[in-house]
One Martini backbone bead per residue (centre of mass of N, CA, C, O) as a GRO file, in nm:
protein
  224
    1MET     BB    1   0.368  -1.380   2.411
    2LEU     BB    2   0.381  -1.362   2.725
    3ARG     BB    3   0.484  -1.071   2.736
    4TYR     BB    4   0.244  -0.946   2.597
    5HIS     BB    5   0.017  -1.033   2.795
    6ILE     BB    6   0.144  -0.896   3.037
    7LEU     BB    7   0.136  -0.612   2.932
    8LEU     BB    8  -0.162  -0.592   2.881
    9PHE     BB    9  -0.238  -0.627   3.176
   10LYS     BB   10  -0.081  -0.386   3.283
   11MET     BB   11  -0.222  -0.170   3.119
   12ASN     BB   12  -0.524  -0.224   3.192
   13ARG     BB   13  -0.473  -0.172   3.505
   14MET     BB   14  -0.376   0.120   3.480
   15VAL     BB   15  -0.622   0.249   3.325
   16SER     BB   16  -0.849   0.152   3.540
   17ARG     BB   17  -0.739   0.333   3.783
   18ASN     BB   18  -0.579   0.554   3.611
   19LYS     BB   19  -0.413   0.803   3.474
   20LEU     BB   20  -0.172   0.827   3.260
   21SER     BB   21   0.133   0.923   3.212
   22GLY     BB   22   0.358   1.024   2.994
   23VAL     BB   23   0.592   0.833   3.090
   24GLU     BB   24   0.428   0.568   3.089
   25GLU     BB   25   0.351   0.581   2.789
   26VAL     BB   26   0.638   0.561   2.682
   27SER     BB   27   0.723   0.302   2.825
   28LEU     BB   28   0.514   0.120   2.694
   29ALA     BB   29   0.580   0.175   2.406
   30GLY     BB   30   0.871   0.069   2.420
   31GLN     BB   31   0.795  -0.234   2.514
   32LEU     BB   32   0.623  -0.288   2.267
   33ALA     BB   33   0.830  -0.228   2.032
   34GLU     BB   34   1.031  -0.464   2.114
   35MET     BB   35   0.806  -0.691   2.023
   36LEU     BB   36   0.821  -0.574   1.718
   37ASP     BB   37   0.973  -0.803   1.474
   38THR     BB   38   0.704  -0.858   1.313
   39GLN     BB   39   0.428  -0.868   1.126
   40GLU     BB   40   0.253  -1.027   1.320
   41SER     BB   41   0.291  -0.849   1.577
   42ALA     BB   42   0.171  -0.598   1.446
   43GLU     BB   43  -0.108  -0.715   1.385
   44ARG     BB   44  -0.188  -0.768   1.680
   45VAL     BB   45  -0.187  -0.476   1.770
   46VAL     BB   46  -0.388  -0.360   1.574
   47SER     BB   47  -0.633  -0.557   1.664
   48ASP     BB   48  -0.615  -0.499   1.982
   49LEU     BB   49  -0.548  -0.153   2.013
   50PHE     BB   50  -0.656   0.056   1.791
   51ASP     BB   51  -0.978   0.012   1.924
   52HIS     BB   52  -0.965   0.092   2.195
   53ALA     BB   53  -1.137   0.253   2.447
   54ASN     BB   54  -0.872   0.374   2.520
   55PRO     BB   55  -0.682   0.633   2.417
   56GLN     BB   56  -0.403   0.558   2.544
   57VAL     BB   57  -0.377   0.290   2.418
   58ARG     BB   58  -0.394   0.384   2.120
   59ARG     BB   59  -0.136   0.561   2.154
   60ILE     BB   60   0.065   0.331   2.226
   61ALA     BB   61   0.025   0.171   1.963
   62LEU     BB   62   0.114   0.397   1.765
   63SER     BB   63   0.393   0.436   1.879
   64ALA     BB   64   0.501   0.148   1.844
   65ILE     BB   65   0.475   0.129   1.541
   66ARG     BB   66   0.655   0.375   1.473
   67ARG     BB   67   0.919   0.272   1.638
   68SER     BB   68   0.941  -0.009   1.482
   69ARG     BB   69   0.855   0.000   1.168
   70GLN     BB   70   0.588  -0.176   1.131
   71PHE     BB   71   0.416  -0.141   0.808
   72ALA     BB   72   0.315  -0.452   0.691
   73ALA     BB   73   0.033  -0.462   0.799
   74PRO     BB   74  -0.259  -0.537   0.644
   75SER     BB   75  -0.452  -0.343   0.866
   76LEU     BB   76  -0.311  -0.056   0.895
   77ALA     BB   77  -0.449   0.136   0.693
   78ALA     BB   78  -0.741   0.113   0.798
   79ALA     BB   79  -0.672   0.198   1.092
   80LEU     BB   80  -0.566   0.482   1.022
   81VAL     BB   81  -0.827   0.588   0.908
   82ARG     BB   82  -0.979   0.566   1.186
   83ARG     BB   83  -0.775   0.750   1.345
   84MET     BB   84  -0.817   1.010   1.162
   85ALA     BB   85  -1.128   1.003   1.312
   86ASP     BB   86  -1.065   1.073   1.590
   87ALA     BB   87  -1.150   1.238   1.878
   88GLU     BB   88  -0.841   1.267   1.915
   89PRO     BB   89  -0.594   1.472   1.803
   90GLN     BB   90  -0.343   1.307   1.873
   91LEU     BB   91  -0.421   1.052   1.711
   92ARG     BB   92  -0.445   1.193   1.438
   93HIS     BB   93  -0.149   1.281   1.436
   94ASP     BB   94  -0.017   0.991   1.465
   95ALA     BB   95  -0.144   0.864   1.213
   96VAL     BB   96  -0.004   1.067   1.006
   97TRP     BB   97   0.288   1.005   1.094
   98ILE     BB   98   0.287   0.710   0.983
   99VAL     BB   99   0.217   0.783   0.687
  100GLN     BB  100   0.470   0.963   0.647
  101GLU     BB  101   0.691   0.756   0.716
  102SER     BB  102   0.594   0.504   0.543
  103LYS     BB  103   0.460   0.597   0.253
  104MET     BB  104   0.179   0.574   0.215
  105ASP     BB  105  -0.089   0.462  -0.009
  106GLY     BB  106  -0.417   0.575  -0.120
  107ALA     BB  107  -0.748   0.648  -0.154
  108GLU     BB  108  -0.829   0.640   0.149
  109LEU     BB  109  -0.601   0.797   0.267
  110ARG     BB  110  -0.642   1.059   0.102
  111ALA     BB  111  -0.930   1.105   0.205
  112ALA     BB  112  -0.847   1.129   0.507
  113LEU     BB  113  -0.656   1.366   0.472
  114ARG     BB  114  -0.855   1.561   0.348
  115ARG     BB  115  -1.048   1.570   0.581
  116LEU     BB  116  -0.858   1.660   0.801
  117ALA     BB  117  -0.737   1.922   0.675
  118GLY     BB  118  -0.947   2.076   0.522
  119LYS     BB  119  -0.895   2.444   0.521
  120VAL     BB  120  -0.606   2.438   0.499
  121GLN     BB  121  -0.340   2.685   0.466
  122MET     BB  122  -0.058   2.723   0.269
  123PRO     BB  123   0.185   2.839   0.510
  124TRP     BB  124   0.014   2.983   0.737
  125ASP     BB  125  -0.069   2.740   0.924
  126ALA     BB  126   0.219   2.644   0.977
  127GLU     BB  127   0.301   2.893   1.139
  128ARG     BB  128   0.064   2.865   1.342
  129ALA     BB  129   0.163   2.588   1.452
  130ARG     BB  130   0.444   2.677   1.556
  131ALA     BB  131   0.314   2.897   1.757
  132ASN     BB  132   0.096   2.639   1.845
  133PRO     BB  133   0.176   2.344   1.991
  134SER     BB  134  -0.109   2.299   2.161
  135ASP     BB  135  -0.258   2.265   1.889
  136LEU     BB  136  -0.362   1.966   1.791
  137THR     BB  137  -0.556   2.009   1.562
  138LEU     BB  138  -0.373   2.176   1.378
  139GLN     BB  139  -0.136   1.978   1.371
  140ALA     BB  140  -0.299   1.756   1.216
  141GLN     BB  141  -0.379   1.928   0.970
  142VAL     BB  142  -0.096   2.007   0.873
  143ARG     BB  143   0.015   1.718   0.835
  144ALA     BB  144  -0.196   1.627   0.639
  145ARG     BB  145  -0.131   1.836   0.418
  146GLN     BB  146   0.164   1.761   0.375
  147THR     BB  147   0.121   1.465   0.301
  148LEU     BB  148  -0.071   1.497   0.064
  149ASP     BB  149   0.119   1.681  -0.110
  150LYS     BB  150   0.341   1.466  -0.146
  151LEU     BB  151   0.158   1.257  -0.298
  152LEU     BB  152   0.074   1.445  -0.527
  153GLU     BB  153   0.367   1.510  -0.623
  154LYS     BB  154   0.434   1.211  -0.698
  155SER     BB  155   0.204   1.165  -0.908
  156ALA     BB  156   0.278   1.388  -1.098
  157ALA     BB  157   0.565   1.291  -1.166
  158GLU     BB  158   0.482   1.016  -1.277
  159ARG     BB  159   0.299   1.124  -1.497
  160ASN     BB  160   0.508   1.295  -1.649
  161MET     BB  161   0.704   1.061  -1.708
  162ALA     BB  162   0.508   0.888  -1.872
  163LEU     BB  163   0.442   1.104  -2.091
  164ALA     BB  164   0.737   1.148  -2.185
  165THR     BB  165   0.805   0.855  -2.257
  166THR     BB  166   0.579   0.829  -2.476
  167ALA     BB  167   0.653   1.077  -2.656
  168LEU     BB  168   0.977   0.989  -2.692
  169GLY     BB  169   1.019   0.673  -2.713
  170VAL     BB  170   1.186   0.513  -2.486
  171VAL     BB  171   1.050   0.232  -2.500
  172ALA     BB  172   1.169   0.181  -2.805
  173GLY     BB  173   1.485   0.297  -2.793
  174GLN     BB  174   1.429   0.610  -2.838
  175PRO     BB  175   1.444   0.955  -2.787
  176TYR     BB  176   1.231   0.974  -3.037
  177ALA     BB  177   0.960   1.011  -3.203
  178ASP     BB  178   0.797   0.961  -3.470
  179GLY     BB  179   0.782   1.281  -3.643
  180THR     BB  180   0.949   1.452  -3.492
  181VAL     BB  181   1.175   1.689  -3.470
  182GLY     BB  182   1.397   1.532  -3.322
  183HIS     BB  183   1.390   1.290  -3.526
  184VAL     BB  184   1.456   1.446  -3.790
  185ARG     BB  185   1.738   1.564  -3.687
  186LEU     BB  186   1.862   1.289  -3.631
  187VAL     BB  187   1.855   1.184  -3.917
  188HIS     BB  188   2.010   1.412  -4.053
  189ARG     BB  189   2.277   1.370  -3.894
  190ALA     BB  190   2.328   1.089  -3.986
  191LEU     BB  191   2.341   1.156  -4.292
  192ILE     BB  192   2.592   1.347  -4.269
  193ARG     BB  193   2.779   1.141  -4.162
  194ARG     BB  194   2.772   0.942  -4.399
  195GLN     BB  195   2.858   1.136  -4.622
  196ALA     BB  196   3.125   1.216  -4.501
  197GLY     BB  197   3.241   0.923  -4.500
  198ARG     BB  198   3.228   0.883  -4.814
  199LYS     BB  199   3.409   1.119  -4.894
  200LEU     BB  200   3.661   1.026  -4.735
  201ASP     BB  201   3.694   0.752  -4.890
  202SER     BB  202   3.690   0.893  -5.203
  203SER     BB  203   3.931   1.040  -5.162
  204VAL     BB  204   4.227   1.170  -5.233
  205LYS     BB  205   4.537   1.033  -5.166
  206LEU     BB  206   4.820   1.155  -5.046
  207THR     BB  207   5.161   1.146  -5.142
  208PHE     BB  208   5.499   1.125  -5.012
  209ARG     BB  209   5.822   1.234  -5.096
  210LYS     BB  210   6.133   1.211  -5.031
  211VAL     BB  211   6.380   1.461  -5.002
  212GLU     BB  212   6.689   1.500  -5.101
  213PRO     BB  213   6.966   1.654  -5.042
  214THR     BB  214   7.166   1.869  -5.214
  215PRO     BB  215   7.467   1.893  -5.310
  216VAL     BB  216   7.732   2.108  -5.289
  217THR     BB  217   7.876   2.286  -5.567
  218GLY     BB  218   8.145   2.457  -5.642
  219ASN     BB  219   8.127   2.789  -5.550
  220LYS     BB  220   8.109   2.889  -5.215
  221ARG     BB  221   8.119   3.200  -5.210
  222PHE     BB  222   7.798   3.251  -5.278
  223LEU     BB  223   7.704   3.144  -4.981
  224LEU     BB  224   7.799   3.400  -4.799
   0.00000   0.00000   0.00000
């Protein structure tokens, strides 16, 4: 706890004097991420720094959460929704990045992703984003669209699996529901197997007697 407060004091003093460099941001984010070893510590960072007045501090907090992979903080999802509407495009991008890596889902997160993605069209805008890495607004929009598409694809797969499971009767322990073509054919094949088994059991079983060789007698000349 003491180390955390000392780091906060150092961070606030640095941002109040002048603008932090990229190297300093990365260093502070790394130091903060090392302290996030529990859900409670991650929740403290979310409540203290995610809505900080300085955008660089907010970015450090986002980077620390992503690097520490502490995604179980109760207020993290709501904070990410707010950051996806941040005035800074880099912060919007980093917020979507956390949603993508943590595989979070929810109605509010999907709505925020949809608002951020806007009218982005894939895959053309993805190609344009790769050709223009300095366009942070486009980068955030493309990542939001990709993340949202993955969530929608996952929901569609789960829905199709649920429908298939219900229709085929897998829940009841049988591969096909009653009355379907598959069920009728399954019953018919079982009937054929039972009939074949009964015919096999009732069929005449043949017995064979060993025939002893007959000794040769008489004139052996005719055997030549």
